[in-house]
PDB file of N, CA, C and O in Angstrom:
ATOM      1  N   MET A   1      13.004-260.403   2.214  1.00  0.00           N
ATOM      2  CA  MET A   1      11.716-260.528   1.555  1.00  0.00           C
ATOM      3  C   MET A   1      11.663-259.566   0.382  1.00  0.00           C
ATOM      4  O   MET A   1      12.156-258.441   0.469  1.00  0.00           O
ATOM      5  N   ASN A   2      11.079-259.998  -0.688  1.00  0.00           N
ATOM      6  CA  ASN A   2      10.958-259.132  -1.854  1.00  0.00           C
ATOM      7  C   ASN A   2       9.515-258.912  -2.258  1.00  0.00           C
ATOM      8  O   ASN A   2       9.243-258.524  -3.394  1.00  0.00           O
ATOM      9  N   GLU A   3       8.585-259.152  -1.347  1.00  0.00           N
ATOM     10  CA  GLU A   3       7.194-258.954  -1.706  1.00  0.00           C
ATOM     11  C   GLU A   3       6.593-257.798  -0.921  1.00  0.00           C
ATOM     12  O   GLU A   3       6.952-257.547   0.230  1.00  0.00           O
ATOM     13  N   THR A   4       5.678-257.109  -1.567  1.00  0.00           N
ATOM     14  CA  THR A   4       4.950-256.036  -0.912  1.00  0.00           C
ATOM     15  C   THR A   4       3.720-256.638  -0.247  1.00  0.00           C
ATOM     16  O   THR A   4       2.947-257.364  -0.871  1.00  0.00           O
ATOM     17  N   LEU A   5       3.557-256.319   1.037  1.00  0.00           N
ATOM     18  CA  LEU A   5       2.463-256.886   1.812  1.00  0.00           C
ATOM     19  C   LEU A   5       1.540-255.789   2.326  1.00  0.00           C
ATOM     20  O   LEU A   5       1.983-254.681   2.629  1.00  0.00           O
ATOM     21  N   LEU A   6       0.255-256.107   2.421  1.00  0.00           N
ATOM     22  CA  LEU A   6      -0.685-255.215   3.076  1.00  0.00           C
ATOM     23  C   LEU A   6      -0.382-255.188   4.565  1.00  0.00           C
ATOM     24  O   LEU A   6       0.162-256.152   5.103  1.00  0.00           O
ATOM     25  N   LEU A   7      -0.725-254.103   5.232  1.00  0.00           N
ATOM     26  CA  LEU A   7      -0.453-253.965   6.652  1.00  0.00           C
ATOM     27  C   LEU A   7      -1.075-255.111   7.451  1.00  0.00           C
ATOM     28  O   LEU A   7      -0.463-255.601   8.400  1.00  0.00           O
ATOM     29  N   GLU A   8      -2.270-255.540   7.083  1.00  0.00           N
ATOM     30  CA  GLU A   8      -2.931-256.631   7.806  1.00  0.00           C
ATOM     31  C   GLU A   8      -2.097-257.914   7.748  1.00  0.00           C
ATOM     32  O   GLU A   8      -2.001-258.639   8.738  1.00  0.00           O
ATOM     33  N   GLU A   9      -1.497-258.191   6.589  1.00  0.00           N
ATOM     34  CA  GLU A   9      -0.659-259.381   6.439  1.00  0.00           C
ATOM     35  C   GLU A   9       0.640-259.229   7.234  1.00  0.00           C
ATOM     36  O   GLU A   9       1.108-260.189   7.846  1.00  0.00           O
ATOM     37  N   ILE A  10       1.214-258.045   7.226  1.00  0.00           N
ATOM     38  CA  ILE A  10       2.422-257.781   8.005  1.00  0.00           C
ATOM     39  C   ILE A  10       2.143-258.029   9.484  1.00  0.00           C
ATOM     40  O   ILE A  10       2.948-258.655  10.173  1.00  0.00           O
ATOM     41  N   GLU A  11       1.009-257.542   9.969  1.00  0.00           N
ATOM     42  CA  GLU A  11       0.664-257.708  11.381  1.00  0.00           C
ATOM     43  C   GLU A  11       0.405-259.172  11.734  1.00  0.00           C
ATOM     44  O   GLU A  11       0.697-259.595  12.853  1.00  0.00           O
ATOM     45  N   ARG A  12      -0.140-259.950  10.797  1.00  0.00           N
ATOM     46  CA  ARG A  12      -0.352-261.382  11.053  1.00  0.00           C
ATOM     47  C   ARG A  12       0.980-262.144  11.078  1.00  0.00           C
ATOM     48  O   ARG A  12       1.201-262.982  11.952  1.00  0.00           O
ATOM     49  N   ARG A  13       1.845-261.857  10.139  1.00  0.00           N
ATOM     50  CA  ARG A  13       3.116-262.597  10.034  1.00  0.00           C
ATOM     51  C   ARG A  13       4.121-262.237  11.117  1.00  0.00           C
ATOM     52  O   ARG A  13       4.894-263.091  11.551  1.00  0.00           O
ATOM     53  N   PHE A  14       4.119-260.996  11.555  1.00  0.00           N
ATOM     54  CA  PHE A  14       5.153-260.512  12.469  1.00  0.00           C
ATOM     55  C   PHE A  14       4.531-259.953  13.744  1.00  0.00           C
ATOM     56  O   PHE A  14       4.743-258.790  14.087  1.00  0.00           O
ATOM     57  N   ASP A  15       3.773-260.777  14.435  1.00  0.00           N
ATOM     58  CA  ASP A  15       3.046-260.368  15.636  1.00  0.00           C
ATOM     59  C   ASP A  15       4.004-259.866  16.727  1.00  0.00           C
ATOM     60  O   ASP A  15       4.984-260.530  17.065  1.00  0.00           O
ATOM     61  N   SER A  16       3.702-258.704  17.257  1.00  0.00           N
ATOM     62  CA  SER A  16       4.473-258.065  18.336  1.00  0.00           C
ATOM     63  C   SER A  16       5.945-257.864  17.962  1.00  0.00           C
ATOM     64  O   SER A  16       6.837-258.083  18.782  1.00  0.00           O
ATOM     65  N   GLU A  17       6.186-257.448  16.725  1.00  0.00           N
ATOM     66  CA  GLU A  17       7.546-257.165  16.265  1.00  0.00           C
ATOM     67  C   GLU A  17       7.613-255.765  15.656  1.00  0.00           C
ATOM     68  O   GLU A  17       6.603-255.187  15.256  1.00  0.00           O
ATOM     69  N   TRP A  18       8.825-255.248  15.601  1.00  0.00           N
ATOM     70  CA  TRP A  18       9.117-254.016  14.889  1.00  0.00           C
ATOM     71  C   TRP A  18       9.456-254.395  13.460  1.00  0.00           C
ATOM     72  O   TRP A  18      10.222-255.331  13.228  1.00  0.00           O
ATOM     73  N   VAL A  19       8.886-253.668  12.493  1.00  0.00           N
ATOM     74  CA  VAL A  19       9.043-254.020  11.081  1.00  0.00           C
ATOM     75  C   VAL A  19       9.533-252.794  10.305  1.00  0.00           C
ATOM     76  O   VAL A  19       8.939-251.719  10.381  1.00  0.00           O
ATOM     77  N   LEU A  20      10.622-252.974   9.560  1.00  0.00           N
ATOM     78  CA  LEU A  20      11.167-251.936   8.692  1.00  0.00           C
ATOM     79  C   LEU A  20      10.584-252.138   7.297  1.00  0.00           C
ATOM     80  O   LEU A  20      10.767-253.193   6.688  1.00  0.00           O
ATOM     81  N   LEU A  21       9.887-251.129   6.796  1.00  0.00           N
ATOM     82  CA  LEU A  21       9.240-251.202   5.486  1.00  0.00           C
ATOM     83  C   LEU A  21       9.912-250.246   4.507  1.00  0.00           C
ATOM     84  O   LEU A  21      10.236-249.108   4.847  1.00  0.00           O
ATOM     85  N   GLU A  22      10.113-250.731   3.295  1.00  0.00           N
ATOM     86  CA  GLU A  22      10.646-249.898   2.221  1.00  0.00           C
ATOM     87  C   GLU A  22       9.494-249.458   1.326  1.00  0.00           C
ATOM     88  O   GLU A  22       8.578-250.235   1.059  1.00  0.00           O
ATOM     89  N   ASP A  23       9.542-248.217   0.867  1.00  0.00           N
ATOM     90  CA  ASP A  23       8.532-247.642  -0.018  1.00  0.00           C
ATOM     91  C   ASP A  23       7.110-247.899   0.461  1.00  0.00           C
ATOM     92  O   ASP A  23       6.295-248.442  -0.284  1.00  0.00           O
ATOM     93  N   PRO A  24       6.802-247.511   1.709  1.00  0.00           N
ATOM     94  CA  PRO A  24       5.451-247.748   2.205  1.00  0.00           C
ATOM     95  C   PRO A  24       4.423-246.900   1.459  1.00  0.00           C
ATOM     96  O   PRO A  24       4.661-245.729   1.165  1.00  0.00           O
ATOM     97  N   GLU A  25       3.296-247.502   1.165  1.00  0.00           N
ATOM     98  CA  GLU A  25       2.163-246.748   0.630  1.00  0.00           C
ATOM     99  C   GLU A  25       1.334-246.328   1.829  1.00  0.00           C
ATOM    100  O   GLU A  25       1.015-247.146   2.691  1.00  0.00           O
ATOM    101  N   THR A  26       0.986-245.044   1.881  1.00  0.00           N
ATOM    102  CA  THR A  26       0.259-244.522   3.028  1.00  0.00           C
ATOM    103  C   THR A  26      -0.991-243.755   2.600  1.00  0.00           C
ATOM    104  O   THR A  26      -1.150-243.371   1.442  1.00  0.00           O
ATOM    105  N   THR A  27      -1.865-243.550   3.577  1.00  0.00           N
ATOM    106  CA  THR A  27      -3.034-242.708   3.375  1.00  0.00           C
ATOM    107  C   THR A  27      -2.581-241.246   3.475  1.00  0.00           C
ATOM    108  O   THR A  27      -1.432-240.989   3.835  1.00  0.00           O
ATOM    109  N   PRO A  28      -3.457-240.287   3.164  1.00  0.00           N
ATOM    110  CA  PRO A  28      -3.082-238.876   3.354  1.00  0.00           C
ATOM    111  C   PRO A  28      -2.728-238.544   4.808  1.00  0.00           C
ATOM    112  O   PRO A  28      -2.017-237.572   5.066  1.00  0.00           O
ATOM    113  N   ASP A  29      -3.223-239.352   5.761  1.00  0.00           N
ATOM    114  CA  ASP A  29      -2.893-239.156   7.178  1.00  0.00           C
ATOM    115  C   ASP A  29      -1.644-239.915   7.602  1.00  0.00           C
ATOM    116  O   ASP A  29      -1.344-240.007   8.792  1.00  0.00           O
ATOM    117  N   LEU A  30      -0.908-240.463   6.623  1.00  0.00           N
ATOM    118  CA  LEU A  30       0.326-241.210   6.822  1.00  0.00           C
ATOM    119  C   LEU A  30       0.130-242.544   7.553  1.00  0.00           C
ATOM    120  O   LEU A  30       1.058-243.044   8.189  1.00  0.00           O
ATOM    121  N   GLU A  31      -1.056-243.110   7.465  1.00  0.00           N
ATOM    122  CA  GLU A  31      -1.285-244.454   7.979  1.00  0.00           C
ATOM    123  C   GLU A  31      -0.818-245.439   6.916  1.00  0.00           C
ATOM    124  O   GLU A  31      -1.129-245.273   5.736  1.00  0.00           O
ATOM    125  N   ILE A  32      -0.081-246.456   7.322  1.00  0.00           N
ATOM    126  CA  ILE A  32       0.493-247.411   6.379  1.00  0.00           C
ATOM    127  C   ILE A  32      -0.586-248.316   5.792  1.00  0.00           C
ATOM    128  O   ILE A  32      -1.418-248.860   6.518  1.00  0.00           O
ATOM    129  N   ILE A  33      -0.560-248.470   4.470  1.00  0.00           N
ATOM    130  CA  ILE A  33      -1.456-249.385   3.762  1.00  0.00           C
ATOM    131  C   ILE A  33      -0.710-250.665   3.422  1.00  0.00           C
ATOM    132  O   ILE A  33      -1.204-251.767   3.662  1.00  0.00           O
ATOM    133  N   ARG A  34       0.495-250.510   2.855  1.00  0.00           N
ATOM    134  CA  ARG A  34       1.317-251.666   2.467  1.00  0.00           C
ATOM    135  C   ARG A  34       2.757-251.223   2.323  1.00  0.00           C
ATOM    136  O   ARG A  34       3.055-250.030   2.272  1.00  0.00           O
ATOM    137  N   GLY A  35       3.655-252.209   2.256  1.00  0.00           N
ATOM    138  CA  GLY A  35       5.063-251.912   2.056  1.00  0.00           C
ATOM    139  C   GLY A  35       5.863-253.189   1.923  1.00  0.00           C
ATOM    140  O   GLY A  35       5.360-254.282   2.187  1.00  0.00           O
ATOM    141  N   LYS A  36       7.105-253.047   1.514  1.00  0.00           N
ATOM    142  CA  LYS A  36       8.022-254.171   1.357  1.00  0.00           C
ATOM    143  C   LYS A  36       8.804-254.333   2.663  1.00  0.00           C
ATOM    144  O   LYS A  36       9.471-253.398   3.106  1.00  0.00           O
ATOM    145  N   VAL A  37       8.725-255.508   3.276  1.00  0.00           N
ATOM    146  CA  VAL A  37       9.415-255.762   4.536  1.00  0.00           C
ATOM    147  C   VAL A  37      10.908-255.970   4.269  1.00  0.00           C
ATOM    148  O   VAL A  37      11.303-256.892   3.555  1.00  0.00           O
ATOM    149  N   LEU A  38      11.725-255.096   4.857  1.00  0.00           N
ATOM    150  CA  LEU A  38      13.175-255.225   4.734  1.00  0.00           C
ATOM    151  C   LEU A  38      13.759-255.988   5.917  1.00  0.00           C
ATOM    152  O   LEU A  38      14.728-256.731   5.761  1.00  0.00           O
ATOM    153  N   TRP A  39      13.173-255.808   7.103  1.00  0.00           N
ATOM    154  CA  TRP A  39      13.699-256.436   8.311  1.00  0.00           C
ATOM    155  C   TRP A  39      12.619-256.433   9.370  1.00  0.00           C
ATOM    156  O   TRP A  39      11.746-255.565   9.373  1.00  0.00           O
ATOM    157  N   HIS A  40      12.673-257.396  10.267  1.00  0.00           N
ATOM    158  CA  HIS A  40      11.733-257.425  11.387  1.00  0.00           C
ATOM    159  C   HIS A  40      12.400-258.072  12.578  1.00  0.00           C
ATOM    160  O   HIS A  40      13.265-258.935  12.426  1.00  0.00           O
ATOM    161  N   SER A  41      11.993-257.652  13.775  1.00  0.00           N
ATOM    162  CA  SER A  41      12.563-258.184  15.004  1.00  0.00           C
ATOM    163  C   SER A  41      11.708-257.726  16.182  1.00  0.00           C
ATOM    164  O   SER A  41      11.086-256.665  16.119  1.00  0.00           O
ATOM    165  N   PRO A  42      11.672-258.516  17.256  1.00  0.00           N
ATOM    166  CA  PRO A  42      11.015-258.030  18.469  1.00  0.00           C
ATOM    167  C   PRO A  42      11.842-256.941  19.159  1.00  0.00           C
ATOM    168  O   PRO A  42      11.340-256.248  20.044  1.00  0.00           O
ATOM    169  N   ASP A  43      13.105-256.791  18.756  1.00  0.00           N
ATOM    170  CA  ASP A  43      14.017-255.802  19.335  1.00  0.00           C
ATOM    171  C   ASP A  43      14.031-254.536  18.473  1.00  0.00           C
ATOM    172  O   ASP A  43      14.552-254.540  17.358  1.00  0.00           O
ATOM    173  N   ARG A  44      13.460-253.472  18.996  1.00  0.00           N
ATOM    174  CA  ARG A  44      13.374-252.208  18.260  1.00  0.00           C
ATOM    175  C   ARG A  44      14.741-251.692  17.841  1.00  0.00           C
ATOM    176  O   ARG A  44      14.912-251.234  16.711  1.00  0.00           O
ATOM    177  N   ASP A  45      15.716-251.762  18.741  1.00  0.00           N
ATOM    178  CA  ASP A  45      17.044-251.243  18.430  1.00  0.00           C
ATOM    179  C   ASP A  45      17.686-251.988  17.264  1.00  0.00           C
ATOM    180  O   ASP A  45      18.395-251.388  16.456  1.00  0.00           O
ATOM    181  N   GLU A  46      17.440-253.288  17.177  1.00  0.00           N
ATOM    182  CA  GLU A  46      17.980-254.064  16.061  1.00  0.00           C
ATOM    183  C   GLU A  46      17.416-253.566  14.727  1.00  0.00           C
ATOM    184  O   GLU A  46      18.141-253.485  13.736  1.00  0.00           O
ATOM    185  N   VAL A  47      16.133-253.236  14.705  1.00  0.00           N
ATOM    186  CA  VAL A  47      15.499-252.741  13.479  1.00  0.00           C
ATOM    187  C   VAL A  47      16.057-251.368  13.111  1.00  0.00           C
ATOM    188  O   VAL A  47      16.294-251.090  11.936  1.00  0.00           O
ATOM    189  N   TYR A  48      16.267-250.513  14.106  1.00  0.00           N
ATOM    190  CA  TYR A  48      16.852-249.197  13.831  1.00  0.00           C
ATOM    191  C   TYR A  48      18.288-249.334  13.308  1.00  0.00           C
ATOM    192  O   TYR A  48      18.689-248.607  12.399  1.00  0.00           O
ATOM    193  N   ARG A  49      19.061-250.266  13.882  1.00  0.00           N
ATOM    194  CA  ARG A  49      20.430-250.483  13.385  1.00  0.00           C
ATOM    195  C   ARG A  49      20.400-250.964  11.934  1.00  0.00           C
ATOM    196  O   ARG A  49      21.221-250.541  11.120  1.00  0.00           O
ATOM    197  N   LYS A  50      19.455-251.847  11.613  1.00  0.00           N
ATOM    198  CA  LYS A  50      19.354-252.366  10.247  1.00  0.00           C
ATOM    199  C   LYS A  50      18.959-251.246   9.285  1.00  0.00           C
ATOM    200  O   LYS A  50      19.444-251.200   8.155  1.00  0.00           O
ATOM    201  N   ALA A  51      18.089-250.351   9.724  1.00  0.00           N
ATOM    202  CA  ALA A  51      17.693-249.217   8.882  1.00  0.00           C
ATOM    203  C   ALA A  51      18.904-248.335   8.579  1.00  0.00           C
ATOM    204  O   ALA A  51      19.060-247.859   7.455  1.00  0.00           O
ATOM    205  N   LEU A  52      19.761-248.116   9.579  1.00  0.00           N
ATOM    206  CA  LEU A  52      20.976-247.329   9.352  1.00  0.00           C
ATOM    207  C   LEU A  52      21.931-248.041   8.402  1.00  0.00           C
ATOM    208  O   LEU A  52      22.606-247.403   7.595  1.00  0.00           O
ATOM    209  N   GLU A  53      21.981-249.357   8.503  1.00  0.00           N
ATOM    210  CA  GLU A  53      22.855-250.139   7.624  1.00  0.00           C
ATOM    211  C   GLU A  53      22.352-250.137   6.180  1.00  0.00           C
ATOM    212  O   GLU A  53      23.130-249.929   5.250  1.00  0.00           O
ATOM    213  N   LEU A  54      21.057-250.367   5.996  1.00  0.00           N
ATOM    214  CA  LEU A  54      20.485-250.478   4.652  1.00  0.00           C
ATOM    215  C   LEU A  54      20.245-249.123   3.994  1.00  0.00           C
ATOM    216  O   LEU A  54      20.324-248.992   2.773  1.00  0.00           O
ATOM    217  N   ARG A  55      19.954-248.122   4.813  1.00  0.00           N
ATOM    218  CA  ARG A  55      19.683-246.763   4.336  1.00  0.00           C
ATOM    219  C   ARG A  55      18.670-246.692   3.190  1.00  0.00           C
ATOM    220  O   ARG A  55      18.974-246.147   2.129  1.00  0.00           O
ATOM    221  N   PRO A  56      17.471-247.238   3.398  1.00  0.00           N
ATOM    222  CA  PRO A  56      16.463-247.133   2.335  1.00  0.00           C
ATOM    223  C   PRO A  56      16.084-245.667   2.118  1.00  0.00           C
ATOM    224  O   PRO A  56      16.039-244.887   3.069  1.00  0.00           O
ATOM    225  N   LYS A  57      15.811-245.296   0.862  1.00  0.00           N
ATOM    226  CA  LYS A  57      15.466-243.904   0.543  1.00  0.00           C
ATOM    227  C   LYS A  57      14.141-243.494   1.175  1.00  0.00           C
ATOM    228  O   LYS A  57      14.021-242.392   1.711  1.00  0.00           O
ATOM    229  N   HIS A  58      13.166-244.359   1.114  1.00  0.00           N
ATOM    230  CA  HIS A  58      11.837-244.061   1.638  1.00  0.00           C
ATOM    231  C   HIS A  58      11.408-245.249   2.485  1.00  0.00           C
ATOM    232  O   HIS A  58      11.255-246.357   1.969  1.00  0.00           O
ATOM    233  N   SER A  59      11.213-245.029   3.785  1.00  0.00           N
ATOM    234  CA  SER A  59      10.928-246.159   4.660  1.00  0.00           C
ATOM    235  C   SER A  59      10.010-245.760   5.806  1.00  0.00           C
ATOM    236  O   SER A  59       9.727-244.582   6.025  1.00  0.00           O
ATOM    237  N   ALA A  60       9.557-246.768   6.523  1.00  0.00           N
ATOM    238  CA  ALA A  60       8.757-246.577   7.732  1.00  0.00           C
ATOM    239  C   ALA A  60       9.078-247.726   8.669  1.00  0.00           C
ATOM    240  O   ALA A  60       9.447-248.815   8.229  1.00  0.00           O
ATOM    241  N   ILE A  61       8.935-247.478   9.960  1.00  0.00           N
ATOM    242  CA  ILE A  61       9.060-248.532  10.959  1.00  0.00           C
ATOM    243  C   ILE A  61       7.723-248.623  11.666  1.00  0.00           C
ATOM    244  O   ILE A  61       7.164-247.622  12.114  1.00  0.00           O
ATOM    245  N   HIS A  62       7.218-249.854  11.758  1.00  0.00           N
ATOM    246  CA  HIS A  62       5.884-250.084  12.331  1.00  0.00           C
ATOM    247  C   HIS A  62       5.977-251.162  13.397  1.00  0.00           C
ATOM    248  O   HIS A  62       6.632-252.186  13.198  1.00  0.00           O
ATOM    249  N   TYR A  63       5.313-250.929  14.544  1.00  0.00           N
ATOM    250  CA  TYR A  63       5.242-251.938  15.592  1.00  0.00           C
ATOM    251  C   TYR A  63       3.900-252.639  15.484  1.00  0.00           C
ATOM    252  O   TYR A  63       2.857-251.987  15.457  1.00  0.00           O
ATOM    253  N   THR A  64       3.922-253.978  15.423  1.00  0.00           N
ATOM    254  CA  THR A  64       2.695-254.740  15.182  1.00  0.00           C
ATOM    255  C   THR A  64       1.990-255.178  16.453  1.00  0.00           C
ATOM    256  O   THR A  64       0.921-255.785  16.384  1.00  0.00           O
ATOM    257  N   GLY A  65       2.562-254.886  17.605  1.00  0.00           N
ATOM    258  CA  GLY A  65       1.948-255.297  18.867  1.00  0.00           C
ATOM    259  C   GLY A  65       1.091-254.184  19.464  1.00  0.00           C
ATOM    260  O   GLY A  65       0.843-253.156  18.835  1.00  0.00           O
ATOM    261  N   THR A  66       0.661-254.415  20.664  1.00  0.00           N
ATOM    262  CA  THR A  66      -0.117-253.435  21.412  1.00  0.00           C
ATOM    263  C   THR A  66       0.840-252.579  22.225  1.00  0.00           C
ATOM    264  O   THR A  66       1.683-253.098  22.957  1.00  0.00           O
ATOM    265  N   ILE A  67       0.708-251.276  22.094  1.00  0.00           N
ATOM    266  CA  ILE A  67       1.566-250.348  22.833  1.00  0.00           C
ATOM    267  C   ILE A  67       0.980-250.188  24.234  1.00  0.00           C
ATOM    268  O   ILE A  67      -0.194-249.843  24.373  1.00  0.00           O
ATOM    269  N   PRO A  68       1.780-250.432  25.275  1.00  0.00           N
ATOM    270  CA  PRO A  68       1.292-250.296  26.648  1.00  0.00           C
ATOM    271  C   PRO A  68       0.806-248.876  26.932  1.00  0.00           C
ATOM    272  O   PRO A  68       1.330-247.910  26.378  1.00  0.00           O
ATOM    273  N   GLU A  69      -0.189-248.762  27.790  1.00  0.00           N
ATOM    274  CA  GLU A  69      -0.770-247.458  28.109  1.00  0.00           C
ATOM    275  C   GLU A  69       0.243-246.501  28.727  1.00  0.00           C
ATOM    276  O   GLU A  69       0.130-245.289  28.544  1.00  0.00           O
ATOM    277  N   ASP A  70       1.231-247.019  29.454  1.00  0.00           N
ATOM    278  CA  ASP A  70       2.196-246.155  30.116  1.00  0.00           C
ATOM    279  C   ASP A  70       3.386-245.790  29.221  1.00  0.00           C
ATOM    280  O   ASP A  70       4.326-245.145  29.687  1.00  0.00           O
ATOM    281  N   MET A  71       3.360-246.192  27.944  1.00  0.00           N
ATOM    282  CA  MET A  71       4.439-245.881  27.011  1.00  0.00           C
ATOM    283  C   MET A  71       4.119-244.593  26.265  1.00  0.00           C
ATOM    284  O   MET A  71       2.974-244.360  25.876  1.00  0.00           O
ATOM    285  N   VAL A  72       5.131-243.760  26.068  1.00  0.00           N
ATOM    286  CA  VAL A  72       4.986-242.520  25.314  1.00  0.00           C
ATOM    287  C   VAL A  72       5.562-242.743  23.933  1.00  0.00           C
ATOM    288  O   VAL A  72       6.673-243.255  23.793  1.00  0.00           O
ATOM    289  N   VAL A  73       4.807-242.358  22.903  1.00  0.00           N
ATOM    290  CA  VAL A  73       5.268-242.495  21.527  1.00  0.00           C
ATOM    291  C   VAL A  73       5.514-241.109  20.958  1.00  0.00           C
ATOM    292  O   VAL A  73       4.634-240.249  21.010  1.00  0.00           O
ATOM    293  N   ILE A  74       6.705-240.888  20.416  1.00  0.00           N
ATOM    294  CA  ILE A  74       7.078-239.605  19.844  1.00  0.00           C
ATOM    295  C   ILE A  74       7.252-239.805  18.340  1.00  0.00           C
ATOM    296  O   ILE A  74       7.992-240.687  17.906  1.00  0.00           O
ATOM    297  N   LEU A  75       6.575-238.990  17.560  1.00  0.00           N
ATOM    298  CA  LEU A  75       6.662-239.097  16.099  1.00  0.00           C
ATOM    299  C   LEU A  75       7.587-238.034  15.550  1.00  0.00           C
ATOM    300  O   LEU A  75       7.791-237.960  14.338  1.00  0.00           O
TER     301      LEU A  75
END
């Protein structure tokens, strides 16, 4: 994909998937506003492998689904 999408559009197009974004625009609190989708997959490890392969200079990975209550997220 070569288009920059708002986070709302990313979440609609890639429901319950991990999304690798290049040059994400963020708020001062680092919340994603928009970015260019480089890769997406329901498999988190696949997205991390693609990030290592592509090596974007400035990127973010965002999960578009609901995180289960018993899951721990480390930033």
